[in-house]
mmCIF file of the N, C-alpha and C atoms, coordinates in Angstrom:
data_MODEL
# 
_entry.id   MODEL 
# 
loop_
_atom_site.group_PDB 
_atom_site.id 
_atom_site.type_symbol 
_atom_site.label_atom_id 
_atom_site.label_alt_id 
_atom_site.label_comp_id 
_atom_site.label_asym_id 
_atom_site.label_entity_id 
_atom_site.label_seq_id 
_atom_site.pdbx_PDB_ins_code 
_atom_site.Cartn_x 
_atom_site.Cartn_y 
_atom_site.Cartn_z 
_atom_site.occupancy 
_atom_site.B_iso_or_equiv 
_atom_site.pdbx_formal_charge 
_atom_site.auth_seq_id 
_atom_site.auth_comp_id 
_atom_site.auth_asym_id 
_atom_site.auth_atom_id 
_atom_site.pdbx_PDB_model_num 
ATOM 1   N N  . MET A 1 1  ? 0.811   -1.428  0.140   1.00 0.00 ? 1  MET A N  1 
ATOM 2   C CA . MET A 1 1  ? 0.228   -0.036  0.210   1.00 0.00 ? 1  MET A CA 1 
ATOM 3   C C  . MET A 1 1  ? 0.896   1.097   0.107   1.00 0.00 ? 1  MET A C  1 
ATOM 4   N N  . ARG A 1 2  ? 0.119   2.079   -0.893  1.00 0.00 ? 2  ARG A N  1 
ATOM 5   C CA . ARG A 1 2  ? 1.054   3.487   -0.596  1.00 0.00 ? 2  ARG A CA 1 
ATOM 6   C C  . ARG A 1 2  ? 0.238   4.735   -0.224  1.00 0.00 ? 2  ARG A C  1 
ATOM 7   N N  . GLY A 1 3  ? 0.714   5.616   0.711   1.00 0.00 ? 3  GLY A N  1 
ATOM 8   C CA . GLY A 1 3  ? -0.136  6.522   1.221   1.00 0.00 ? 3  GLY A CA 1 
ATOM 9   C C  . GLY A 1 3  ? -0.267  7.550   0.590   1.00 0.00 ? 3  GLY A C  1 
ATOM 10  N N  . PHE A 1 4  ? -1.238  8.499   0.137   1.00 0.00 ? 4  PHE A N  1 
ATOM 11  C CA . PHE A 1 4  ? -0.968  9.660   -0.791  1.00 0.00 ? 4  PHE A CA 1 
ATOM 12  C C  . PHE A 1 4  ? -0.696  10.903  0.191   1.00 0.00 ? 4  PHE A C  1 
ATOM 13  N N  . MET A 1 5  ? -0.459  10.567  1.647   1.00 0.00 ? 5  MET A N  1 
ATOM 14  C CA . MET A 1 5  ? -0.603  11.954  2.466   1.00 0.00 ? 5  MET A CA 1 
ATOM 15  C C  . MET A 1 5  ? 0.150   11.427  4.188   1.00 0.00 ? 5  MET A C  1 
ATOM 16  N N  . GLY A 1 6  ? 1.103   12.083  4.428   1.00 0.00 ? 6  GLY A N  1 
ATOM 17  C CA . GLY A 1 6  ? 1.151   11.300  5.789   1.00 0.00 ? 6  GLY A CA 1 
ATOM 18  C C  . GLY A 1 6  ? 1.705   12.495  6.839   1.00 0.00 ? 6  GLY A C  1 
ATOM 19  N N  . PHE A 1 7  ? 1.899   12.154  7.632   1.00 0.00 ? 7  PHE A N  1 
ATOM 20  C CA . PHE A 1 7  ? 1.852   13.083  9.170   1.00 0.00 ? 7  PHE A CA 1 
ATOM 21  C C  . PHE A 1 7  ? 3.395   12.925  9.971   1.00 0.00 ? 7  PHE A C  1 
ATOM 22  N N  . GLY A 1 8  ? 4.122   13.442  9.524   1.00 0.00 ? 8  GLY A N  1 
ATOM 23  C CA . GLY A 1 8  ? 5.675   13.106  9.930   1.00 0.00 ? 8  GLY A CA 1 
ATOM 24  C C  . GLY A 1 8  ? 5.696   13.524  11.490  1.00 0.00 ? 8  GLY A C  1 
ATOM 25  N N  . SER A 1 9  ? 6.949   12.941  12.094  1.00 0.00 ? 9  SER A N  1 
ATOM 26  C CA . SER A 1 9  ? 7.449   12.487  13.589  1.00 0.00 ? 9  SER A CA 1 
ATOM 27  C C  . SER A 1 9  ? 7.613   14.117  13.702  1.00 0.00 ? 9  SER A C  1 
ATOM 28  N N  . SER A 1 10 ? 8.046   14.958  12.716  1.00 0.00 ? 10 SER A N  1 
ATOM 29  C CA . SER A 1 10 ? 8.562   16.500  13.212  1.00 0.00 ? 10 SER A CA 1 
ATOM 30  C C  . SER A 1 10 ? 6.937   17.173  12.811  1.00 0.00 ? 10 SER A C  1 
ATOM 31  N N  . SER A 1 11 ? 6.212   17.063  12.750  1.00 0.00 ? 11 SER A N  1 
ATOM 32  C CA . SER A 1 11 ? 5.143   17.815  12.893  1.00 0.00 ? 11 SER A CA 1 
ATOM 33  C C  . SER A 1 11 ? 4.844   17.989  11.051  1.00 0.00 ? 11 SER A C  1 
ATOM 34  N N  . VAL A 1 12 ? 5.126   17.332  10.015  1.00 0.00 ? 12 VAL A N  1 
ATOM 35  C CA . VAL A 1 12 ? 4.918   17.949  8.978   1.00 0.00 ? 12 VAL A CA 1 
ATOM 36  C C  . VAL A 1 12 ? 4.232   17.106  8.119   1.00 0.00 ? 12 VAL A C  1 
ATOM 37  N N  . ILE A 1 13 ? 3.107   17.784  7.398   1.00 0.00 ? 13 ILE A N  1 
ATOM 38  C CA . ILE A 1 13 ? 2.371   17.084  6.638   1.00 0.00 ? 13 ILE A CA 1 
ATOM 39  C C  . ILE A 1 13 ? 3.063   16.973  4.973   1.00 0.00 ? 13 ILE A C  1 
ATOM 40  N N  . TYR A 1 14 ? 3.150   15.073  4.765   1.00 0.00 ? 14 TYR A N  1 
ATOM 41  C CA . TYR A 1 14 ? 3.569   15.646  3.474   1.00 0.00 ? 14 TYR A CA 1 
ATOM 42  C C  . TYR A 1 14 ? 2.724   14.760  2.397   1.00 0.00 ? 14 TYR A C  1 
ATOM 43  N N  . SER A 1 15 ? 2.515   15.439  1.189   1.00 0.00 ? 15 SER A N  1 
ATOM 44  C CA . SER A 1 15 ? 1.648   14.819  0.181   1.00 0.00 ? 15 SER A CA 1 
ATOM 45  C C  . SER A 1 15 ? 2.273   14.467  -1.245  1.00 0.00 ? 15 SER A C  1 
ATOM 46  N N  . THR A 1 16 ? 1.475   13.758  -2.074  1.00 0.00 ? 16 THR A N  1 
ATOM 47  C CA . THR A 1 16 ? 2.019   13.353  -3.310  1.00 0.00 ? 16 THR A CA 1 
ATOM 48  C C  . THR A 1 16 ? 1.968   14.931  -4.159  1.00 0.00 ? 16 THR A C  1 
ATOM 49  N N  . LYS A 1 17 ? 3.382   15.184  -4.751  1.00 0.00 ? 17 LYS A N  1 
ATOM 50  C CA . LYS A 1 17 ? 3.337   16.119  -5.696  1.00 0.00 ? 17 LYS A CA 1 
ATOM 51  C C  . LYS A 1 17 ? 3.678   15.417  -6.893  1.00 0.00 ? 17 LYS A C  1 
ATOM 52  N N  . PHE A 1 18 ? 3.610   15.357  -8.210  1.00 0.00 ? 18 PHE A N  1 
ATOM 53  C CA . PHE A 1 18 ? 4.308   14.757  -9.264  1.00 0.00 ? 18 PHE A CA 1 
ATOM 54  C C  . PHE A 1 18 ? 5.529   14.933  -10.118 1.00 0.00 ? 18 PHE A C  1 
ATOM 55  N N  . TRP A 1 19 ? 5.680   16.540  -9.036  1.00 0.00 ? 19 TRP A N  1 
ATOM 56  C CA . TRP A 1 19 ? 7.189   17.306  -9.831  1.00 0.00 ? 19 TRP A CA 1 
ATOM 57  C C  . TRP A 1 19 ? 8.317   16.787  -8.738  1.00 0.00 ? 19 TRP A C  1 
ATOM 58  N N  . GLU A 1 20 ? 8.054   15.666  -7.780  1.00 0.00 ? 20 GLU A N  1 
ATOM 59  C CA . GLU A 1 20 ? 9.126   15.820  -6.638  1.00 0.00 ? 20 GLU A CA 1 
ATOM 60  C C  . GLU A 1 20 ? 9.591   14.177  -7.040  1.00 0.00 ? 20 GLU A C  1 
ATOM 61  N N  . ILE A 1 21 ? 10.902  14.114  -7.393  1.00 0.00 ? 21 ILE A N  1 
ATOM 62  C CA . ILE A 1 21 ? 11.634  13.014  -7.697  1.00 0.00 ? 21 ILE A CA 1 
ATOM 63  C C  . ILE A 1 21 ? 11.757  11.958  -6.516  1.00 0.00 ? 21 ILE A C  1 
ATOM 64  N N  . THR A 1 22 ? 11.529  12.152  -5.549  1.00 0.00 ? 22 THR A N  1 
ATOM 65  C CA . THR A 1 22 ? 11.855  11.263  -4.296  1.00 0.00 ? 22 THR A CA 1 
ATOM 66  C C  . THR A 1 22 ? 10.709  11.592  -3.235  1.00 0.00 ? 22 THR A C  1 
ATOM 67  N N  . GLU A 1 23 ? 9.953   10.960  -3.062  1.00 0.00 ? 23 GLU A N  1 
ATOM 68  C CA . GLU A 1 23 ? 8.589   11.237  -2.164  1.00 0.00 ? 23 GLU A CA 1 
ATOM 69  C C  . GLU A 1 23 ? 8.701   10.849  -0.823  1.00 0.00 ? 23 GLU A C  1 
ATOM 70  N N  . LYS A 1 24 ? 8.267   11.893  0.340   1.00 0.00 ? 24 LYS A N  1 
ATOM 71  C CA . LYS A 1 24 ? 8.037   11.120  1.533   1.00 0.00 ? 24 LYS A CA 1 
ATOM 72  C C  . LYS A 1 24 ? 6.673   10.769  1.987   1.00 0.00 ? 24 LYS A C  1 
ATOM 73  N N  . LEU A 1 25 ? 6.372   9.519   1.731   1.00 0.00 ? 25 LEU A N  1 
ATOM 74  C CA . LEU A 1 25 ? 4.988   9.370   2.119   1.00 0.00 ? 25 LEU A CA 1 
ATOM 75  C C  . LEU A 1 25 ? 5.265   8.189   2.512   1.00 0.00 ? 25 LEU A C  1 
ATOM 76  N N  . PRO A 1 26 ? 4.167   7.596   3.602   1.00 0.00 ? 26 PRO A N  1 
ATOM 77  C CA . PRO A 1 26 ? 4.101   6.468   4.330   1.00 0.00 ? 26 PRO A CA 1 
ATOM 78  C C  . PRO A 1 26 ? 3.945   5.291   3.363   1.00 0.00 ? 26 PRO A C  1 
ATOM 79  N N  . VAL A 1 27 ? 4.799   4.184   3.737   1.00 0.00 ? 27 VAL A N  1 
ATOM 80  C CA . VAL A 1 27 ? 4.318   2.961   3.045   1.00 0.00 ? 27 VAL A CA 1 
ATOM 81  C C  . VAL A 1 27 ? 4.249   1.961   4.212   1.00 0.00 ? 27 VAL A C  1 
ATOM 82  N N  . VAL A 1 28 ? 3.326   0.911   3.449   1.00 0.00 ? 28 VAL A N  1 
ATOM 83  C CA . VAL A 1 28 ? 2.297   -0.281  4.728   1.00 0.00 ? 28 VAL A CA 1 
ATOM 84  C C  . VAL A 1 28 ? 3.328   -1.643  3.835   1.00 0.00 ? 28 VAL A C  1 
ATOM 85  N N  . VAL A 1 29 ? 4.051   -2.471  4.398   1.00 0.00 ? 29 VAL A N  1 
ATOM 86  C CA . VAL A 1 29 ? 4.291   -3.801  4.198   1.00 0.00 ? 29 VAL A CA 1 
ATOM 87  C C  . VAL A 1 29 ? 3.399   -4.362  4.859   1.00 0.00 ? 29 VAL A C  1 
ATOM 88  N N  . GLU A 1 30 ? 2.700   -5.271  4.345   1.00 0.00 ? 30 GLU A N  1 
ATOM 89  C CA . GLU A 1 30 ? 1.949   -6.345  5.177   1.00 0.00 ? 30 GLU A CA 1 
ATOM 90  C C  . GLU A 1 30 ? 2.367   -7.839  5.144   1.00 0.00 ? 30 GLU A C  1 
ATOM 91  N N  . ILE A 1 31 ? 2.926   -8.374  5.936   1.00 0.00 ? 31 ILE A N  1 
ATOM 92  C CA . ILE A 1 31 ? 3.330   -9.677  5.870   1.00 0.00 ? 31 ILE A CA 1 
ATOM 93  C C  . ILE A 1 31 ? 2.425   -10.523 6.974   1.00 0.00 ? 31 ILE A C  1 
ATOM 94  N N  . VAL A 1 32 ? 1.966   -11.767 6.338   1.00 0.00 ? 32 VAL A N  1 
ATOM 95  C CA . VAL A 1 32 ? 0.863   -12.581 7.005   1.00 0.00 ? 32 VAL A CA 1 
ATOM 96  C C  . VAL A 1 32 ? 1.719   -14.153 7.265   1.00 0.00 ? 32 VAL A C  1 
ATOM 97  N N  . ASP A 1 33 ? 1.829   -14.131 8.550   1.00 0.00 ? 33 ASP A N  1 
ATOM 98  C CA . ASP A 1 33 ? 2.731   -15.407 8.890   1.00 0.00 ? 33 ASP A CA 1 
ATOM 99  C C  . ASP A 1 33 ? 2.907   -16.022 10.070  1.00 0.00 ? 33 ASP A C  1 
ATOM 100 N N  . ASP A 1 34 ? 3.050   -17.159 10.451  1.00 0.00 ? 34 ASP A N  1 
ATOM 101 C CA . ASP A 1 34 ? 3.003   -17.494 11.673  1.00 0.00 ? 34 ASP A CA 1 
ATOM 102 C C  . ASP A 1 34 ? 4.133   -16.475 12.434  1.00 0.00 ? 34 ASP A C  1 
ATOM 103 N N  . PRO A 1 35 ? 3.794   -16.191 13.735  1.00 0.00 ? 35 PRO A N  1 
ATOM 104 C CA . PRO A 1 35 ? 4.097   -14.775 14.554  1.00 0.00 ? 35 PRO A CA 1 
ATOM 105 C C  . PRO A 1 35 ? 5.628   -15.474 15.063  1.00 0.00 ? 35 PRO A C  1 
ATOM 106 N N  . ASP A 1 36 ? 6.049   -16.311 15.488  1.00 0.00 ? 36 ASP A N  1 
ATOM 107 C CA . ASP A 1 36 ? 7.506   -16.578 15.257  1.00 0.00 ? 36 ASP A CA 1 
ATOM 108 C C  . ASP A 1 36 ? 8.676   -15.972 14.216  1.00 0.00 ? 36 ASP A C  1 
ATOM 109 N N  . LYS A 1 37 ? 7.730   -16.524 13.118  1.00 0.00 ? 37 LYS A N  1 
ATOM 110 C CA . LYS A 1 37 ? 8.779   -16.081 11.867  1.00 0.00 ? 37 LYS A CA 1 
ATOM 111 C C  . LYS A 1 37 ? 8.245   -14.626 11.623  1.00 0.00 ? 37 LYS A C  1 
ATOM 112 N N  . VAL A 1 38 ? 7.389   -13.979 12.059  1.00 0.00 ? 38 VAL A N  1 
ATOM 113 C CA . VAL A 1 38 ? 7.166   -12.362 11.912  1.00 0.00 ? 38 VAL A CA 1 
ATOM 114 C C  . VAL A 1 38 ? 8.225   -11.862 12.540  1.00 0.00 ? 38 VAL A C  1 
ATOM 115 N N  . GLU A 1 39 ? 8.668   -12.339 13.967  1.00 0.00 ? 39 GLU A N  1 
ATOM 116 C CA . GLU A 1 39 ? 9.179   -11.831 15.011  1.00 0.00 ? 39 GLU A CA 1 
ATOM 117 C C  . GLU A 1 39 ? 10.355  -12.048 14.254  1.00 0.00 ? 39 GLU A C  1 
ATOM 118 N N  . HIS A 1 40 ? 10.996  -12.917 14.049  1.00 0.00 ? 40 HIS A N  1 
ATOM 119 C CA . HIS A 1 40 ? 12.118  -13.532 13.568  1.00 0.00 ? 40 HIS A CA 1 
ATOM 120 C C  . HIS A 1 40 ? 12.943  -12.347 12.151  1.00 0.00 ? 40 HIS A C  1 
ATOM 121 N N  . PHE A 1 41 ? 11.741  -11.961 11.295  1.00 0.00 ? 41 PHE A N  1 
ATOM 122 C CA . PHE A 1 41 ? 11.757  -11.211 10.190  1.00 0.00 ? 41 PHE A CA 1 
ATOM 123 C C  . PHE A 1 41 ? 12.284  -9.942  10.867  1.00 0.00 ? 41 PHE A C  1 
ATOM 124 N N  . PHE A 1 42 ? 11.408  -9.555  11.496  1.00 0.00 ? 42 PHE A N  1 
ATOM 125 C CA . PHE A 1 42 ? 11.813  -7.991  12.229  1.00 0.00 ? 42 PHE A CA 1 
ATOM 126 C C  . PHE A 1 42 ? 12.967  -7.827  13.051  1.00 0.00 ? 42 PHE A C  1 
ATOM 127 N N  . GLU A 1 43 ? 13.598  -9.102  14.084  1.00 0.00 ? 43 GLU A N  1 
ATOM 128 C CA . GLU A 1 43 ? 14.648  -8.768  14.527  1.00 0.00 ? 43 GLU A CA 1 
ATOM 129 C C  . GLU A 1 43 ? 15.947  -8.728  13.791  1.00 0.00 ? 43 GLU A C  1 
ATOM 130 N N  . THR A 1 44 ? 15.634  -9.222  12.035  1.00 0.00 ? 44 THR A N  1 
ATOM 131 C CA . THR A 1 44 ? 16.547  -9.240  10.574  1.00 0.00 ? 44 THR A CA 1 
ATOM 132 C C  . THR A 1 44 ? 16.538  -8.007  10.377  1.00 0.00 ? 44 THR A C  1 
ATOM 133 N N  . ILE A 1 45 ? 15.389  -7.269  10.206  1.00 0.00 ? 45 ILE A N  1 
ATOM 134 C CA . ILE A 1 45 ? 15.485  -5.812  9.780   1.00 0.00 ? 45 ILE A CA 1 
ATOM 135 C C  . ILE A 1 45 ? 15.659  -4.925  10.476  1.00 0.00 ? 45 ILE A C  1 
ATOM 136 N N  . LYS A 1 46 ? 15.381  -4.817  11.914  1.00 0.00 ? 46 LYS A N  1 
ATOM 137 C CA . LYS A 1 46 ? 15.540  -3.938  12.934  1.00 0.00 ? 46 LYS A CA 1 
ATOM 138 C C  . LYS A 1 46 ? 16.925  -2.931  12.752  1.00 0.00 ? 46 LYS A C  1 
ATOM 139 N N  . PRO A 1 47 ? 18.013  -3.866  12.691  1.00 0.00 ? 47 PRO A N  1 
ATOM 140 C CA . PRO A 1 47 ? 18.871  -2.479  12.546  1.00 0.00 ? 47 PRO A CA 1 
ATOM 141 C C  . PRO A 1 47 ? 18.916  -1.923  11.639  1.00 0.00 ? 47 PRO A C  1 
ATOM 142 N N  . TYR A 1 48 ? 18.637  -2.530  10.509  1.00 0.00 ? 48 TYR A N  1 
ATOM 143 C CA . TYR A 1 48 ? 18.388  -1.054  9.263   1.00 0.00 ? 48 TYR A CA 1 
ATOM 144 C C  . TYR A 1 48 ? 17.446  -0.004  9.544   1.00 0.00 ? 48 TYR A C  1 
ATOM 145 N N  . PHE A 1 49 ? 16.439  -0.201  10.637  1.00 0.00 ? 49 PHE A N  1 
ATOM 146 C CA . PHE A 1 49 ? 15.490  0.695   10.942  1.00 0.00 ? 49 PHE A CA 1 
ATOM 147 C C  . PHE A 1 49 ? 16.136  1.564   11.876  1.00 0.00 ? 49 PHE A C  1 
ATOM 148 N N  . GLU A 1 50 ? 16.623  1.109   12.605  1.00 0.00 ? 50 GLU A N  1 
ATOM 149 C CA . GLU A 1 50 ? 17.358  1.527   13.868  1.00 0.00 ? 50 GLU A CA 1 
ATOM 150 C C  . GLU A 1 50 ? 18.875  2.465   13.225  1.00 0.00 ? 50 GLU A C  1 
ATOM 151 N N  . LYS A 1 51 ? 18.961  2.565   11.811  1.00 0.00 ? 51 LYS A N  1 
ATOM 152 C CA . LYS A 1 51 ? 20.380  3.362   11.514  1.00 0.00 ? 51 LYS A CA 1 
ATOM 153 C C  . LYS A 1 51 ? 19.587  4.624   10.435  1.00 0.00 ? 51 LYS A C  1 
ATOM 154 N N  . LEU A 1 52 ? 18.830  4.516   10.437  1.00 0.00 ? 52 LEU A N  1 
ATOM 155 C CA . LEU A 1 52 ? 17.839  5.676   9.675   1.00 0.00 ? 52 LEU A CA 1 
ATOM 156 C C  . LEU A 1 52 ? 18.055  6.994   10.063  1.00 0.00 ? 52 LEU A C  1 
ATOM 157 N N  . ARG A 1 53 ? 18.050  8.066   9.293   1.00 0.00 ? 53 ARG A N  1 
ATOM 158 C CA . ARG A 1 53 ? 17.960  9.145   9.885   1.00 0.00 ? 53 ARG A CA 1 
ATOM 159 C C  . ARG A 1 53 ? 16.995  10.058  10.241  1.00 0.00 ? 53 ARG A C  1 
ATOM 160 N N  . THR A 1 54 ? 15.634  9.758   9.708   1.00 0.00 ? 54 THR A N  1 
ATOM 161 C CA . THR A 1 54 ? 14.588  9.950   9.824   1.00 0.00 ? 54 THR A CA 1 
ATOM 162 C C  . THR A 1 54 ? 13.861  8.983   11.035  1.00 0.00 ? 54 THR A C  1 
ATOM 163 N N  . GLY A 1 55 ? 12.598  9.177   10.970  1.00 0.00 ? 55 GLY A N  1 
ATOM 164 C CA . GLY A 1 55 ? 11.903  8.491   11.777  1.00 0.00 ? 55 GLY A CA 1 
ATOM 165 C C  . GLY A 1 55 ? 10.866  7.527   10.832  1.00 0.00 ? 55 GLY A C  1 
ATOM 166 N N  . CYS A 1 56 ? 10.275  6.528   12.199  1.00 0.00 ? 56 CYS A N  1 
ATOM 167 C CA . CYS A 1 56 ? 10.031  5.361   11.202  1.00 0.00 ? 56 CYS A CA 1 
ATOM 168 C C  . CYS A 1 56 ? 8.816   4.703   12.281  1.00 0.00 ? 56 CYS A C  1 
ATOM 169 N N  . LEU A 1 57 ? 8.343   3.904   12.151  1.00 0.00 ? 57 LEU A N  1 
ATOM 170 C CA . LEU A 1 57 ? 7.244   3.237   12.758  1.00 0.00 ? 57 LEU A CA 1 
ATOM 171 C C  . LEU A 1 57 ? 7.161   2.009   12.602  1.00 0.00 ? 57 LEU A C  1 
ATOM 172 N N  . VAL A 1 58 ? 7.208   0.944   13.195  1.00 0.00 ? 58 VAL A N  1 
ATOM 173 C CA . VAL A 1 58 ? 7.161   -0.356  12.924  1.00 0.00 ? 58 VAL A CA 1 
ATOM 174 C C  . VAL A 1 58 ? 5.938   -0.917  13.764  1.00 0.00 ? 58 VAL A C  1 
ATOM 175 N N  . THR A 1 59 ? 4.709   -1.739  13.303  1.00 0.00 ? 59 THR A N  1 
ATOM 176 C CA . THR A 1 59 ? 3.957   -2.293  14.405  1.00 0.00 ? 59 THR A CA 1 
ATOM 177 C C  . THR A 1 59 ? 3.673   -3.946  13.709  1.00 0.00 ? 59 THR A C  1 
ATOM 178 N N  . ILE A 1 60 ? 3.381   -4.390  14.952  1.00 0.00 ? 60 ILE A N  1 
ATOM 179 C CA . ILE A 1 60 ? 3.277   -6.298  14.883  1.00 0.00 ? 60 ILE A CA 1 
ATOM 180 C C  . ILE A 1 60 ? 2.049   -5.994  15.105  1.00 0.00 ? 60 ILE A C  1 
ATOM 181 N N  . ASP A 1 61 ? 1.132   -7.156  14.520  1.00 0.00 ? 61 ASP A N  1 
ATOM 182 C CA . ASP A 1 61 ? -0.485  -6.763  15.072  1.00 0.00 ? 61 ASP A CA 1 
ATOM 183 C C  . ASP A 1 61 ? -0.942  -8.337  14.770  1.00 0.00 ? 61 ASP A C  1 
ATOM 184 N N  . LYS A 1 62 ? -1.597  -8.801  15.849  1.00 0.00 ? 62 LYS A N  1 
ATOM 185 C CA . LYS A 1 62 ? -2.225  -9.960  15.426  1.00 0.00 ? 62 LYS A CA 1 
ATOM 186 C C  . LYS A 1 62 ? -3.205  -10.005 14.318  1.00 0.00 ? 62 LYS A C  1 
ATOM 187 N N  . THR A 1 63 ? -3.269  -10.926 13.005  1.00 0.00 ? 63 THR A N  1 
ATOM 188 C CA . THR A 1 63 ? -4.220  -11.003 12.511  1.00 0.00 ? 63 THR A CA 1 
ATOM 189 C C  . THR A 1 63 ? -5.356  -12.081 12.260  1.00 0.00 ? 63 THR A C  1 
ATOM 190 N N  . HIS A 1 64 ? -6.559  -11.630 12.152  1.00 0.00 ? 64 HIS A N  1 
ATOM 191 C CA . HIS A 1 64 ? -8.035  -13.067 12.330  1.00 0.00 ? 64 HIS A CA 1 
ATOM 192 C C  . HIS A 1 64 ? -8.105  -12.875 10.996  1.00 0.00 ? 64 HIS A C  1 
ATOM 193 N N  . ILE A 1 65 ? -7.925  -14.384 10.453  1.00 0.00 ? 65 ILE A N  1 
ATOM 194 C CA . ILE A 1 65 ? -7.806  -14.681 8.779   1.00 0.00 ? 65 ILE A CA 1 
ATOM 195 C C  . ILE A 1 65 ? -9.448  -14.988 8.455   1.00 0.00 ? 65 ILE A C  1 
ATOM 196 N N  . ALA A 1 66 ? -10.461 -14.229 7.958   1.00 0.00 ? 66 ALA A N  1 
ATOM 197 C CA . ALA A 1 66 ? -11.546 -14.773 8.181   1.00 0.00 ? 66 ALA A CA 1 
ATOM 198 C C  . ALA A 1 66 ? -12.113 -15.946 6.921   1.00 0.00 ? 66 ALA A C  1 
ATOM 199 N N  . LEU A 1 67 ? -10.868 -15.583 6.010   1.00 0.00 ? 67 LEU A N  1 
ATOM 200 C CA . LEU A 1 67 ? -11.401 -16.942 4.815   1.00 0.00 ? 67 LEU A CA 1 
ATOM 201 C C  . LEU A 1 67 ? -9.734  -16.963 4.117   1.00 0.00 ? 67 LEU A C  1 
ATOM 202 N N  . TYR A 1 68 ? -9.667  -18.022 3.993   1.00 0.00 ? 68 TYR A N  1 
ATOM 203 C CA . TYR A 1 68 ? -8.552  -18.451 3.099   1.00 0.00 ? 68 TYR A CA 1 
ATOM 204 C C  . TYR A 1 68 ? -8.876  -19.465 2.258   1.00 0.00 ? 68 TYR A C  1 
ATOM 205 N N  . LYS A 1 69 ? -8.720  -19.276 0.819   1.00 0.00 ? 69 LYS A N  1 
ATOM 206 C CA . LYS A 1 69 ? -8.860  -20.211 -0.329  1.00 0.00 ? 69 LYS A CA 1 
ATOM 207 C C  . LYS A 1 69 ? -7.684  -20.280 -1.209  1.00 0.00 ? 69 LYS A C  1 
ATOM 208 N N  . SER A 1 70 ? -7.097  -21.355 -1.143  1.00 0.00 ? 70 SER A N  1 
ATOM 209 C CA . SER A 1 70 ? -5.780  -21.429 -2.128  1.00 0.00 ? 70 SER A CA 1 
ATOM 210 C C  . SER A 1 70 ? -6.527  -21.957 -3.343  1.00 0.00 ? 70 SER A C  1 
ATOM 211 N N  . GLY A 1 71 ? -5.574  -21.425 -4.052  1.00 0.00 ? 71 GLY A N  1 
ATOM 212 C CA . GLY A 1 71 ? -5.719  -21.565 -5.854  1.00 0.00 ? 71 GLY A CA 1 
ATOM 213 C C  . GLY A 1 71 ? -4.944  -22.352 -6.154  1.00 0.00 ? 71 GLY A C  1 
ATOM 214 N N  . THR A 1 72 ? -5.453  -22.627 -7.820  1.00 0.00 ? 72 THR A N  1 
ATOM 215 C CA . THR A 1 72 ? -4.597  -23.669 -8.365  1.00 0.00 ? 72 THR A CA 1 
ATOM 216 C C  . THR A 1 72 ? -3.787  -22.994 -9.526  1.00 0.00 ? 72 THR A C  1 
ATOM 217 N N  . LYS A 1 73 ? -2.507  -23.685 -9.603  1.00 0.00 ? 73 LYS A N  1 
ATOM 218 C CA . LYS A 1 73 ? -2.135  -23.379 -11.219 1.00 0.00 ? 73 LYS A CA 1 
ATOM 219 C C  . LYS A 1 73 ? -2.298  -23.564 -12.557 1.00 0.00 ? 73 LYS A C  1 
ATOM 220 N N  . LYS A 1 74 ? -2.411  -22.157 -13.383 1.00 0.00 ? 74 LYS A N  1 
ATOM 221 C CA . LYS A 1 74 ? -2.871  -22.457 -14.764 1.00 0.00 ? 74 LYS A CA 1 
ATOM 222 C C  . LYS A 1 74 ? -1.674  -23.315 -15.535 1.00 0.00 ? 74 LYS A C  1 
ATOM 223 N N  . ASN A 1 75 ? -2.739  -24.397 -16.081 1.00 0.00 ? 75 ASN A N  1 
ATOM 224 C CA . ASN A 1 75 ? -1.584  -24.774 -17.175 1.00 0.00 ? 75 ASN A CA 1 
ATOM 225 C C  . ASN A 1 75 ? -1.614  -23.750 -18.451 1.00 0.00 ? 75 ASN A C  1 
ATOM 226 N N  . LYS A 1 76 ? -0.483  -23.459 -19.026 1.00 0.00 ? 76 LYS A N  1 
ATOM 227 C CA . LYS A 1 76 ? -0.391  -22.920 -20.108 1.00 0.00 ? 76 LYS A CA 1 
ATOM 228 C C  . LYS A 1 76 ? -0.676  -23.686 -21.414 1.00 0.00 ? 76 LYS A C  1 
# 
């Protein structure tokens, strides 16, 4: 998911502008897996986030899966 507007920790509102080369917008990366795997993944990437010069926010939430339907591969 890509946000079109964000509120930074420095109390600055960022929004999409087509003329910006680099955009300072919120990004959400969602991973659904076993809690142990998610925690292990986070511990692996945590040092990269701690080295950032700018602020960031990482959340880990419990997910309730309401429906899961596996698909089948299409034969070409």
